[in-house]
Biopython code that builds the backbone (N, CA, C, O; Angstrom):
import numpy as np
from Bio.PDB.StructureBuilder import StructureBuilder

atoms = [
    (1, "UNK", "N", (0.857, -1.523, 0.056)),
    (1, "UNK", "CA", (-0.095, -0.647, 0.027)),
    (1, "UNK", "C", (0.979, 1.261, -0.102)),
    (1, "UNK", "O", (1.787, 1.388, 0.818)),
    (2, "UNK", "N", (0.929, 2.389, -1.044)),
    (2, "UNK", "CA", (1.540, 3.194, -1.078)),
    (2, "UNK", "C", (0.641, 4.255, 0.245)),
    (2, "UNK", "O", (-0.439, 4.141, 0.824)),
    (3, "UNK", "N", (1.545, 5.063, 0.277)),
    (3, "UNK", "CA", (1.096, 6.365, 0.975)),
    (3, "UNK", "C", (0.010, 6.860, 0.773)),
    (3, "UNK", "O", (-0.992, 6.508, 1.395)),
    (4, "UNK", "N", (0.012, 7.575, 0.060)),
    (4, "UNK", "CA", (-1.323, 8.655, -0.701)),
    (4, "UNK", "C", (-2.966, 6.969, -0.319)),
    (4, "UNK", "O", (-4.001, 7.144, 0.322)),
    (5, "UNK", "N", (-2.470, 5.500, -1.074)),
    (5, "UNK", "CA", (-3.834, 4.832, -0.246)),
    (5, "UNK", "C", (-3.852, 5.482, 1.024)),
    (5, "UNK", "O", (-4.811, 6.142, 1.423)),
    (6, "UNK", "N", (-2.402, 5.228, 1.895)),
    (6, "UNK", "CA", (-2.983, 5.339, 3.586)),
    (6, "UNK", "C", (-3.369, 5.998, 4.128)),
    (6, "UNK", "O", (-3.789, 5.794, 5.267)),
    (7, "UNK", "N", (-3.389, 7.068, 3.534)),
    (7, "UNK", "CA", (-3.742, 9.498, 3.800)),
    (7, "UNK", "C", (-5.375, 9.166, 3.489)),
    (7, "UNK", "O", (-6.134, 9.199, 4.457)),
    (8, "UNK", "N", (-5.837, 8.899, 2.366)),
    (8, "UNK", "CA", (-7.053, 8.228, 1.963)),
    (8, "UNK", "C", (-7.604, 8.096, 2.376)),
    (8, "UNK", "O", (-8.483, 8.928, 2.602)),
    (9, "UNK", "N", (-7.566, 6.345, 3.080)),
    (9, "UNK", "CA", (-7.881, 5.647, 4.474)),
    (9, "UNK", "C", (-7.780, 6.227, 5.323)),
    (9, "UNK", "O", (-8.370, 5.514, 6.134)),
    (10, "UNK", "N", (-7.468, 7.047, 5.843)),
    (10, "UNK", "CA", (-6.734, 7.937, 7.279)),
    (10, "UNK", "C", (-7.809, 8.350, 7.738)),
    (10, "UNK", "O", (-8.601, 7.955, 8.593)),
    (11, "UNK", "N", (-7.677, 9.905, 6.497)),
    (11, "UNK", "CA", (-8.220, 10.804, 6.387)),
    (11, "UNK", "C", (-10.289, 10.357, 6.652)),
    (11, "UNK", "O", (-11.131, 10.758, 7.456)),
    (12, "UNK", "N", (-10.320, 9.333, 5.440)),
    (12, "UNK", "CA", (-11.691, 8.502, 5.267)),
    (12, "UNK", "C", (-12.385, 8.571, 6.797)),
    (12, "UNK", "O", (-13.429, 9.150, 7.098)),
    (13, "UNK", "N", (-11.490, 7.807, 7.668)),
    (13, "UNK", "CA", (-11.982, 7.317, 8.529)),
    (13, "UNK", "C", (-12.150, 8.543, 10.173)),
    (13, "UNK", "O", (-12.696, 8.664, 11.269)),
    (14, "UNK", "N", (-11.273, 9.130, 9.272)),
    (14, "UNK", "CA", (-11.562, 10.792, 10.296)),
    (14, "UNK", "C", (-12.649, 11.554, 10.595)),
    (14, "UNK", "O", (-13.046, 12.166, 11.587)),
    (15, "UNK", "N", (-13.167, 11.292, 9.078)),
    (15, "UNK", "CA", (-14.301, 12.151, 8.439)),
    (15, "UNK", "C", (-15.614, 11.406, 8.680)),
    (15, "UNK", "O", (-16.735, 11.911, 8.606)),
    (16, "UNK", "N", (-15.322, 10.127, 8.982)),
    (16, "UNK", "CA", (-16.840, 9.275, 8.848)),
    (16, "UNK", "C", (-16.203, 9.184, 10.599)),
    (16, "UNK", "O", (-16.855, 8.151, 10.752)),
    (17, "UNK", "N", (-16.051, 9.226, 10.906)),
    (17, "UNK", "CA", (-16.177, 8.518, 13.073)),
    (17, "UNK", "C", (-16.414, 10.519, 13.200)),
    (17, "UNK", "O", (-17.019, 10.940, 14.185)),
    (18, "UNK", "N", (-16.125, 11.070, 12.624)),
    (18, "UNK", "CA", (-16.188, 12.889, 13.155)),
    (18, "UNK", "C", (-17.962, 13.051, 12.960)),
    (18, "UNK", "O", (-18.645, 13.620, 13.813)),
    (19, "UNK", "N", (-18.517, 12.475, 11.752)),
    (19, "UNK", "CA", (-19.829, 13.089, 10.963)),
    (19, "UNK", "C", (-20.357, 12.189, 12.156)),
    (19, "UNK", "O", (-20.859, 12.885, 13.039)),
    (20, "UNK", "N", (-20.384, 10.648, 12.458)),
    (20, "UNK", "CA", (-20.952, 10.524, 13.389)),
    (20, "UNK", "C", (-21.234, 10.079, 14.654)),
    (20, "UNK", "O", (-22.094, 9.397, 15.210)),
    (21, "UNK", "N", (-19.847, 10.918, 15.039)),
    (21, "UNK", "CA", (-20.122, 10.870, 16.506)),
    (21, "UNK", "C", (-20.833, 12.660, 16.516)),
    (21, "UNK", "O", (-21.420, 13.074, 17.517)),
    (22, "UNK", "N", (-20.688, 13.341, 15.538)),
    (22, "UNK", "CA", (-22.015, 14.831, 15.772)),
    (22, "UNK", "C", (-23.794, 14.304, 16.033)),
    (22, "UNK", "O", (-24.654, 15.020, 16.546)),
    (23, "UNK", "N", (-23.973, 13.068, 15.588)),
    (23, "UNK", "CA", (-24.935, 12.293, 15.464)),
    (23, "UNK", "C", (-25.518, 11.716, 17.160)),
    (23, "UNK", "O", (-26.554, 11.934, 17.787)),
    (24, "UNK", "N", (-23.798, 10.598, 17.574)),
    (24, "UNK", "CA", (-24.299, 10.509, 18.641)),
    (24, "UNK", "C", (-24.407, 11.560, 19.858)),
    (24, "UNK", "O", (-25.061, 11.484, 20.898)),
    (25, "UNK", "N", (-23.414, 12.718, 19.308)),
    (25, "UNK", "CA", (-23.602, 13.257, 20.939)),
    (25, "UNK", "C", (-24.753, 14.374, 20.842)),
    (25, "UNK", "O", (-25.185, 14.950, 21.840)),
    (26, "UNK", "N", (-25.240, 14.640, 19.426)),
    (26, "UNK", "CA", (-27.124, 15.196, 19.680)),
    (26, "UNK", "C", (-27.958, 14.319, 19.924)),
    (26, "UNK", "O", (-29.056, 14.642, 20.376)),
    (27, "UNK", "N", (-27.718, 13.341, 19.745)),
    (27, "UNK", "CA", (-29.041, 11.640, 20.505)),
    (27, "UNK", "C", (-28.822, 11.660, 21.358)),
    (27, "UNK", "O", (-29.615, 11.889, 22.271)),
    (28, "UNK", "N", (-26.871, 11.279, 21.557)),
    (28, "UNK", "CA", (-26.782, 10.948, 23.371)),
    (28, "UNK", "C", (-26.610, 11.386, 24.305)),
    (28, "UNK", "O", (-26.741, 10.973, 25.457)),
    (29, "UNK", "N", (-26.182, 12.596, 23.744)),
    (29, "UNK", "CA", (-25.085, 13.201, 24.536)),
    (29, "UNK", "C", (-26.082, 15.163, 24.775)),
    (29, "UNK", "O", (-25.690, 16.227, 25.253)),
    (30, "UNK", "N", (-27.092, 14.826, 24.294)),
    (30, "UNK", "CA", (-27.851, 16.347, 24.334)),
    (30, "UNK", "C", (-27.173, 17.469, 23.501)),
    (30, "UNK", "O", (-27.544, 18.637, 23.621)),
    (31, "UNK", "N", (-26.412, 17.190, 22.857)),
    (31, "UNK", "CA", (-25.539, 18.498, 22.059)),
    (31, "UNK", "C", (-27.067, 19.625, 21.461)),
    (31, "UNK", "O", (-28.274, 19.400, 21.545)),
    (32, "UNK", "N", (-26.320, 20.810, 20.888)),
    (32, "UNK", "CA", (-27.506, 20.978, 19.794)),
    (32, "UNK", "C", (-27.391, 20.481, 18.909)),
    (32, "UNK", "O", (-26.588, 19.630, 18.526)),
    (33, "UNK", "N", (-28.461, 21.124, 18.332)),
    (33, "UNK", "CA", (-28.971, 19.982, 16.620)),
    (33, "UNK", "C", (-28.102, 20.951, 15.545)),
    (33, "UNK", "O", (-28.234, 20.613, 14.369)),
    (34, "UNK", "N", (-27.513, 21.737, 15.717)),
    (34, "UNK", "CA", (-27.011, 22.366, 14.785)),
    (34, "UNK", "C", (-26.119, 21.501, 15.238)),
    (34, "UNK", "O", (-27.057, 20.729, 15.037)),
    (35, "UNK", "N", (-25.070, 20.706, 15.735)),
    (35, "UNK", "CA", (-23.909, 19.734, 15.482)),
    (35, "UNK", "C", (-24.381, 18.625, 14.250)),
    (35, "UNK", "O", (-23.575, 17.718, 14.043)),
    (36, "UNK", "N", (-25.309, 18.636, 13.636)),
    (36, "UNK", "CA", (-25.655, 17.590, 12.552)),
    (36, "UNK", "C", (-25.076, 18.836, 11.091)),
    (36, "UNK", "O", (-25.084, 18.566, 9.890)),
    (37, "UNK", "N", (-24.722, 19.890, 11.607)),
    (37, "UNK", "CA", (-24.870, 20.359, 9.820)),
    (37, "UNK", "C", (-23.125, 19.792, 10.186)),
    (37, "UNK", "O", (-22.962, 18.613, 9.873)),
    (38, "UNK", "N", (-22.420, 20.181, 10.525)),
    (38, "UNK", "CA", (-21.042, 20.022, 10.772)),
    (38, "UNK", "C", (-21.074, 18.164, 10.726)),
    (38, "UNK", "O", (-20.088, 17.543, 10.329)),
    (39, "UNK", "N", (-21.523, 17.917, 10.890)),
    (39, "UNK", "CA", (-22.005, 16.141, 11.189)),
    (39, "UNK", "C", (-22.267, 15.771, 9.549)),
    (39, "UNK", "O", (-21.367, 15.123, 9.015)),
    (40, "UNK", "N", (-23.281, 16.091, 8.831)),
    (40, "UNK", "CA", (-23.797, 15.675, 7.813)),
    (40, "UNK", "C", (-21.943, 15.911, 6.993)),
    (40, "UNK", "O", (-21.194, 15.062, 6.509)),
    (41, "UNK", "N", (-21.784, 17.284, 7.142)),
    (41, "UNK", "CA", (-21.084, 17.874, 5.794)),
    (41, "UNK", "C", (-19.252, 16.925, 6.338)),
    (41, "UNK", "O", (-18.211, 17.146, 5.720)),
    (42, "UNK", "N", (-19.307, 16.332, 7.080)),
    (42, "UNK", "CA", (-17.641, 15.172, 7.155)),
    (42, "UNK", "C", (-18.623, 14.109, 7.158)),
    (42, "UNK", "O", (-18.034, 13.647, 8.136)),
    (43, "UNK", "N", (-19.261, 13.557, 7.038)),
    (43, "UNK", "CA", (-19.796, 12.082, 6.435)),
    (43, "UNK", "C", (-20.113, 12.583, 4.530)),
    (43, "UNK", "O", (-19.926, 11.726, 3.666)),
    (44, "UNK", "N", (-20.477, 13.693, 4.227)),
    (44, "UNK", "CA", (-20.118, 13.749, 2.829)),
    (44, "UNK", "C", (-18.745, 14.053, 2.113)),
    (44, "UNK", "O", (-18.574, 14.228, 0.907)),
    (45, "UNK", "N", (-17.761, 14.077, 3.169)),
    (45, "UNK", "CA", (-16.381, 14.303, 2.550)),
    (45, "UNK", "C", (-15.440, 12.905, 2.963)),
    (45, "UNK", "O", (-14.549, 12.388, 2.289)),
    (46, "UNK", "N", (-15.959, 12.493, 4.296)),
    (46, "UNK", "CA", (-16.066, 10.598, 4.096)),
    (46, "UNK", "C", (-16.483, 9.787, 3.281)),
    (46, "UNK", "O", (-15.882, 8.727, 3.108)),
    (47, "UNK", "N", (-17.686, 10.124, 2.549)),
    (47, "UNK", "CA", (-18.092, 9.497, 0.811)),
    (47, "UNK", "C", (-16.565, 10.287, -0.083)),
    (47, "UNK", "O", (-15.639, 9.481, 0.004)),
    (48, "UNK", "N", (-16.298, 11.069, -0.555)),
    (48, "UNK", "CA", (-15.354, 11.750, -1.372)),
    (48, "UNK", "C", (-14.210, 11.152, -0.888)),
    (48, "UNK", "O", (-13.755, 10.215, -1.545)),
    (49, "UNK", "N", (-13.555, 11.552, 0.293)),
    (49, "UNK", "CA", (-12.605, 10.953, -0.207)),
    (49, "UNK", "C", (-12.062, 9.065, -0.459)),
    (49, "UNK", "O", (-11.113, 8.579, -1.075)),
    (50, "UNK", "N", (-13.556, 8.233, 0.611)),
    (50, "UNK", "CA", (-13.448, 7.340, 0.130)),
    (50, "UNK", "C", (-13.504, 6.915, -1.360)),
    (50, "UNK", "O", (-13.345, 5.739, -1.687)),
    (51, "UNK", "N", (-13.701, 7.760, -2.119)),
    (51, "UNK", "CA", (-13.749, 7.330, -3.525)),
    (51, "UNK", "C", (-12.441, 7.550, -4.314)),
    (51, "UNK", "O", (-12.115, 6.766, -5.205)),
    (52, "UNK", "N", (-11.853, 8.395, -4.051)),
    (52, "UNK", "CA", (-10.517, 8.715, -4.752)),
    (52, "UNK", "C", (-9.168, 7.146, -4.493)),
    (52, "UNK", "O", (-8.257, 6.997, -5.308)),
    (53, "UNK", "N", (-9.292, 6.440, -3.592)),
    (53, "UNK", "CA", (-8.680, 5.642, -3.531)),
    (53, "UNK", "C", (-8.755, 4.655, -4.995)),
    (53, "UNK", "O", (-9.604, 3.978, -5.576)),
    (54, "UNK", "N", (-7.487, 4.990, -5.157)),
    (54, "UNK", "CA", (-7.282, 3.974, -6.483)),
    (54, "UNK", "C", (-7.358, 2.999, -6.753)),
    (54, "UNK", "O", (-6.273, 2.416, -6.747)),
    (55, "UNK", "N", (-8.701, 2.068, -7.197)),
    (55, "UNK", "CA", (-9.037, 0.613, -7.339)),
    (55, "UNK", "C", (-9.572, 0.606, -8.505)),
    (55, "UNK", "O", (-9.443, 1.637, -9.166)),
    (56, "UNK", "N", (-10.295, -0.500, -9.076)),
    (56, "UNK", "CA", (-11.387, -0.747, -9.892)),
    (56, "UNK", "C", (-12.745, -1.519, -8.982)),
    (56, "UNK", "O", (-13.802, -2.051, -9.321)),
    (57, "UNK", "N", (-12.368, -1.369, -8.264)),
    (57, "UNK", "CA", (-13.370, -2.664, -6.869)),
    (57, "UNK", "C", (-13.881, -1.734, -6.405)),
    (57, "UNK", "O", (-12.905, -1.023, -6.165)),
    (58, "UNK", "N", (-15.155, -0.933, -5.934)),
    (58, "UNK", "CA", (-15.827, -0.895, -4.703)),
    (58, "UNK", "C", (-15.500, -1.259, -3.311)),
    (58, "UNK", "O", (-14.971, -0.836, -2.284)),
    (59, "UNK", "N", (-16.092, -2.255, -3.824)),
    (59, "UNK", "CA", (-16.470, -3.623, -2.833)),
    (59, "UNK", "C", (-14.880, -3.685, -1.651)),
    (59, "UNK", "O", (-14.709, -3.497, -0.447)),
    (60, "UNK", "N", (-13.927, -4.075, -2.895)),
    (60, "UNK", "CA", (-12.403, -4.229, -1.832)),
    (60, "UNK", "C", (-11.933, -3.336, -1.166)),
    (60, "UNK", "O", (-11.349, -3.525, -0.100)),
    (61, "UNK", "N", (-12.182, -1.861, -1.872)),
    (61, "UNK", "CA", (-11.571, -0.639, -1.170)),
    (61, "UNK", "C", (-12.827, -0.398, 0.503)),
    (61, "UNK", "O", (-12.418, -0.210, 1.649)),
    (62, "UNK", "N", (-13.779, -0.460, 0.223)),
    (62, "UNK", "CA", (-14.877, -0.577, 2.006)),
    (62, "UNK", "C", (-14.143, -1.709, 2.345)),
    (62, "UNK", "O", (-13.579, -1.657, 3.438)),
    (63, "UNK", "N", (-13.982, -2.936, 1.537)),
    (63, "UNK", "CA", (-13.405, -3.943, 3.162)),
    (63, "UNK", "C", (-12.255, -3.858, 3.520)),
    (63, "UNK", "O", (-12.048, -4.137, 4.701)),
    (64, "UNK", "N", (-11.363, -3.548, 2.871)),
    (64, "UNK", "CA", (-10.422, -2.608, 3.367)),
    (64, "UNK", "C", (-10.248, -1.564, 4.329)),
    (64, "UNK", "O", (-9.334, -1.541, 5.153)),
    (65, "UNK", "N", (-11.120, -0.724, 4.209)),
    (65, "UNK", "CA", (-11.423, 0.440, 4.840)),
    (65, "UNK", "C", (-11.530, -0.065, 6.636)),
    (65, "UNK", "O", (-10.898, 0.281, 7.633)),
    (66, "UNK", "N", (-12.702, -1.073, 6.391)),
    (66, "UNK", "CA", (-13.501, -1.387, 7.268)),
    (66, "UNK", "C", (-12.494, -1.888, 8.775)),
    (66, "UNK", "O", (-12.911, -1.872, 9.933)),
    (67, "UNK", "N", (-10.725, -2.421, 8.186)),
    (67, "UNK", "CA", (-10.476, -2.538, 9.296)),
    (67, "UNK", "C", (-9.301, -1.251, 9.874)),
    (67, "UNK", "O", (-8.711, -1.001, 10.926)),
    (68, "UNK", "N", (-9.394, -0.668, 8.506)),
    (68, "UNK", "CA", (-8.837, 1.767, 8.947)),
    (68, "UNK", "C", (-9.709, 2.110, 9.702)),
    (68, "UNK", "O", (-9.393, 2.772, 10.690)),
    (69, "UNK", "N", (-10.770, 1.840, 9.517)),
    (69, "UNK", "CA", (-12.340, 2.311, 10.079)),
    (69, "UNK", "C", (-12.149, 1.999, 12.079)),
    (69, "UNK", "O", (-12.423, 2.734, 13.028)),
    (70, "UNK", "N", (-11.426, 0.245, 12.003)),
    (70, "UNK", "CA", (-12.223, -0.111, 13.296)),
    (70, "UNK", "C", (-10.703, 0.602, 14.437)),
    (70, "UNK", "O", (-10.770, 0.951, 15.616)),
    (71, "UNK", "N", (-9.741, 0.603, 13.703)),
    (71, "UNK", "CA", (-8.167, 1.161, 14.503)),
    (71, "UNK", "C", (-8.571, 2.346, 14.622)),
    (71, "UNK", "O", (-8.440, 2.824, 15.749)),
    (72, "UNK", "N", (-9.287, 3.373, 13.374)),
    (72, "UNK", "CA", (-9.572, 4.742, 14.069)),
    (72, "UNK", "C", (-10.655, 4.907, 14.762)),
    (72, "UNK", "O", (-10.781, 5.945, 15.412)),
    (73, "UNK", "N", (-11.521, 4.060, 14.766)),
    (73, "UNK", "CA", (-12.457, 3.963, 16.167)),
    (73, "UNK", "C", (-11.671, 3.857, 17.439)),
    (73, "UNK", "O", (-11.882, 4.508, 18.462)),
    (74, "UNK", "N", (-10.802, 3.019, 17.261)),
    (74, "UNK", "CA", (-10.212, 2.528, 18.870)),
    (74, "UNK", "C", (-9.319, 4.282, 18.930)),
    (74, "UNK", "O", (-9.483, 4.710, 20.072)),
    (75, "UNK", "N", (-8.899, 4.803, 18.493)),
    (75, "UNK", "CA", (-8.261, 6.010, 18.393)),
    (75, "UNK", "C", (-8.761, 6.804, 18.742)),
    (75, "UNK", "O", (-8.281, 7.301, 19.761)),
    (76, "UNK", "N", (-10.090, 7.487, 18.136)),
    (76, "UNK", "CA", (-10.951, 8.303, 18.631)),
    (76, "UNK", "C", (-11.270, 8.204, 19.931)),
    (76, "UNK", "O", (-11.088, 9.223, 20.598)),
    (77, "UNK", "N", (-11.789, 7.046, 20.591)),
    (77, "UNK", "CA", (-12.047, 6.130, 21.770)),
    (77, "UNK", "C", (-11.395, 6.869, 23.103)),
    (77, "UNK", "O", (-11.738, 7.063, 24.269)),
    (78, "UNK", "N", (-10.077, 7.218, 22.124)),
    (78, "UNK", "CA", (-8.335, 6.995, 23.343)),
    (78, "UNK", "C", (-8.554, 8.344, 23.751)),
    (78, "UNK", "O", (-8.787, 8.896, 24.826)),
    (79, "UNK", "N", (-8.353, 8.847, 22.112)),
    (79, "UNK", "CA", (-8.311, 10.614, 21.833)),
    (79, "UNK", "C", (-9.428, 11.466, 22.593)),
    (79, "UNK", "O", (-9.390, 12.012, 23.695)),
    (80, "UNK", "N", (-10.423, 11.396, 21.643)),
    (80, "UNK", "CA", (-11.294, 12.225, 21.804)),
    (80, "UNK", "C", (-12.642, 11.651, 23.109)),
    (80, "UNK", "O", (-13.352, 12.463, 23.702)),
    (81, "UNK", "N", (-12.707, 10.462, 23.270)),
    (81, "UNK", "CA", (-13.806, 10.345, 24.560)),
    (81, "UNK", "C", (-13.334, 9.895, 25.562)),
    (81, "UNK", "O", (-14.192, 9.455, 26.326)),
    (82, "UNK", "N", (-11.474, 9.739, 26.190)),
    (82, "UNK", "CA", (-10.879, 9.989, 26.546)),
    (82, "UNK", "C", (-11.192, 8.412, 27.778)),
    (82, "UNK", "O", (-11.226, 8.300, 29.003)),
    (83, "UNK", "N", (-11.336, 7.602, 26.802)),
    (83, "UNK", "CA", (-11.732, 5.908, 27.203)),
    (83, "UNK", "C", (-10.234, 5.242, 26.399)),
    (83, "UNK", "O", (-10.087, 5.341, 25.181)),
    (84, "UNK", "N", (-9.044, 4.472, 27.437)),
    (84, "UNK", "CA", (-8.174, 3.637, 27.420)),
    (84, "UNK", "C", (-9.135, 2.499, 26.521)),
    (84, "UNK", "O", (-10.223, 2.149, 26.977)),
    (85, "UNK", "N", (-8.507, 1.838, 24.905)),
    (85, "UNK", "CA", (-8.548, 0.497, 25.212)),
    (85, "UNK", "C", (-8.458, 0.016, 25.631)),
    (85, "UNK", "O", (-7.383, 0.214, 26.199)),
    (86, "UNK", "N", (-9.028, -1.058, 26.055)),
    (86, "UNK", "CA", (-8.378, -2.583, 26.811)),
    (86, "UNK", "C", (-7.599, -3.283, 25.956)),
    (86, "UNK", "O", (-7.543, -2.775, 24.836)),
    (87, "UNK", "N", (-6.792, -4.578, 26.149)),
    (87, "UNK", "CA", (-6.463, -5.446, 25.459)),
    (87, "UNK", "C", (-7.113, -6.223, 24.450)),
    (87, "UNK", "O", (-6.518, -6.539, 23.420)),
    (88, "UNK", "N", (-8.733, -6.673, 24.765)),
    (88, "UNK", "CA", (-9.757, -6.923, 23.540)),
    (88, "UNK", "C", (-9.844, -6.140, 23.159)),
    (88, "UNK", "O", (-9.510, -6.473, 22.022)),
    (89, "UNK", "N", (-10.131, -4.754, 23.064)),
    (89, "UNK", "CA", (-9.814, -3.739, 21.288)),
    (89, "UNK", "C", (-8.640, -3.868, 20.419)),
    (89, "UNK", "O", (-8.503, -4.183, 19.237)),
    (90, "UNK", "N", (-7.563, -3.417, 21.669)),
    (90, "UNK", "CA", (-5.914, -3.632, 20.668)),
    (90, "UNK", "C", (-6.517, -5.210, 19.882)),
    (90, "UNK", "O", (-6.805, -5.260, 18.686)),
    (91, "UNK", "N", (-6.571, -5.839, 20.380)),
    (91, "UNK", "CA", (-5.921, -7.804, 19.735)),
    (91, "UNK", "C", (-7.091, -7.332, 18.858)),
    (91, "UNK", "O", (-6.680, -7.325, 17.698)),
    (92, "UNK", "N", (-8.149, -7.004, 18.905)),
    (92, "UNK", "CA", (-9.285, -6.607, 17.598)),
    (92, "UNK", "C", (-9.383, -6.052, 16.489)),
    (92, "UNK", "O", (-9.899, -6.567, 15.497)),
    (93, "UNK", "N", (-8.823, -4.785, 16.564)),
    (93, "UNK", "CA", (-7.877, -3.874, 15.671)),
    (93, "UNK", "C", (-7.059, -4.232, 15.394)),
    (93, "UNK", "O", (-6.959, -4.216, 14.167)),
    (94, "UNK", "N", (-6.102, -4.697, 15.971)),
    (94, "UNK", "CA", (-4.500, -5.334, 15.042)),
    (94, "UNK", "C", (-5.427, -6.567, 14.528)),
    (94, "UNK", "O", (-5.198, -6.411, 13.328)),
    (95, "UNK", "N", (-6.125, -7.450, 14.563)),
    (95, "UNK", "CA", (-6.564, -8.472, 13.631)),
    (95, "UNK", "C", (-7.422, -7.766, 12.090)),
    (95, "UNK", "O", (-7.102, -8.037, 10.933)),
    (96, "UNK", "N", (-8.263, -7.066, 12.414)),
    (96, "UNK", "CA", (-8.883, -6.195, 11.819)),
    (96, "UNK", "C", (-7.686, -5.212, 11.176)),
    (96, "UNK", "O", (-8.144, -4.456, 10.318)),
    (97, "UNK", "N", (-6.579, -5.099, 11.359)),
    (97, "UNK", "CA", (-5.968, -4.178, 10.554)),
    (97, "UNK", "C", (-5.047, -4.868, 9.778)),
    (97, "UNK", "O", (-4.812, -4.329, 8.697)),
    (98, "UNK", "N", (-4.135, -6.461, 10.138)),
    (98, "UNK", "CA", (-3.565, -7.279, 9.715)),
    (98, "UNK", "C", (-4.786, -7.699, 8.170)),
    (98, "UNK", "O", (-4.272, -7.803, 7.057)),
    (99, "UNK", "N", (-6.030, -7.855, 8.307)),
    (99, "UNK", "CA", (-6.825, -8.592, 7.393)),
    (99, "UNK", "C", (-7.210, -7.113, 6.083)),
    (99, "UNK", "O", (-7.209, -7.274, 4.862)),
    (100, "UNK", "N", (-7.510, -5.720, 6.844)),
    (100, "UNK", "CA", (-7.332, -5.245, 5.936)),
    (100, "UNK", "C", (-5.697, -5.223, 4.760)),
    (100, "UNK", "O", (-5.526, -5.053, 3.553)),
    (101, "UNK", "N", (-4.886, -5.466, 5.810)),
    (101, "UNK", "CA", (-3.290, -5.403, 4.499)),
    (101, "UNK", "C", (-3.074, -6.743, 3.898)),
    (101, "UNK", "O", (-2.091, -7.132, 3.269)),
    (102, "UNK", "N", (-4.290, -7.455, 4.237)),
    (102, "UNK", "CA", (-4.391, -8.905, 3.291)),
    (102, "UNK", "C", (-4.930, -8.677, 2.669)),
    (102, "UNK", "O", (-5.295, -9.772, 2.242)),
    (103, "UNK", "N", (-5.648, -7.605, 1.846)),
    (103, "UNK", "CA", (-6.968, -7.462, 1.155)),
    (103, "UNK", "C", (-6.249, -6.184, 0.607)),
    (103, "UNK", "O", (-6.019, -6.224, -0.601)),
    (104, "UNK", "N", (-5.942, -5.312, 1.125)),
    (104, "UNK", "CA", (-4.739, -4.587, -0.170)),
    (104, "UNK", "C", (-3.518, -4.616, -0.835)),
    (104, "UNK", "O", (-3.182, -4.156, -1.926)),
    (105, "UNK", "N", (-2.627, -5.533, 0.422)),
    (105, "UNK", "CA", (-1.657, -5.664, -0.414)),
    (105, "UNK", "C", (-1.358, -6.840, -0.865)),
    (105, "UNK", "O", (-0.156, -7.099, -0.795)),
    (106, "UNK", "N", (-2.551, -8.278, -1.649)),
    (106, "UNK", "CA", (-3.050, -9.212, -1.891)),
    (106, "UNK", "C", (-2.333, -9.156, -3.624)),
    (106, "UNK", "O", (-2.494, -8.055, -4.151)),
    (107, "UNK", "N", (-1.682, -10.081, -4.394)),
    (107, "UNK", "CA", (-1.602, -9.777, -5.376)),
    (107, "UNK", "C", (-2.762, -10.150, -6.222)),
    (107, "UNK", "O", (-3.527, -11.114, -6.164)),
    (108, "UNK", "N", (-2.682, -8.999, -7.128)),
    (108, "UNK", "CA", (-3.977, -9.064, -8.066)),
    (108, "UNK", "C", (-3.392, -9.477, -9.119)),
    (108, "UNK", "O", (-4.040, -9.676, -10.147)),
]
sb = StructureBuilder()
sb.init_structure("model")
sb.init_model(0)
sb.init_chain("A")
sb.init_seg("    ")
for serial, (resi, resn, name, xyz) in enumerate(atoms, 1):
    if name == "N":
        sb.init_residue(resn, " ", resi, " ")
    sb.init_atom(name, np.array(xyz, "f"), 0.0, 1.0, " ", f" {name:<3s}", serial, name[0])
structure = sb.get_structure()
């Protein structure tokens, strides 16, 4: 995997997690409804970024992205929500990241 692909996946993960968190914050944390405006914009950015990954198959892109998303979500848990992932979170994230690497790096 090249650095441009990794950067796109990481940027897409940040955008998706931030967008979804805006909805979570509105519905679960009592934040004002205007939080949805940047949330929707962030989700639109996520979709745009993921389409920029250089591949011929959308499904393969989404599958590989899943592992990146999971690790990004655990990072968000730690940095934004101030909850440190436990060993099971880390093990699960590592397994998913290995799976994503196999999908991305497999010979085609």
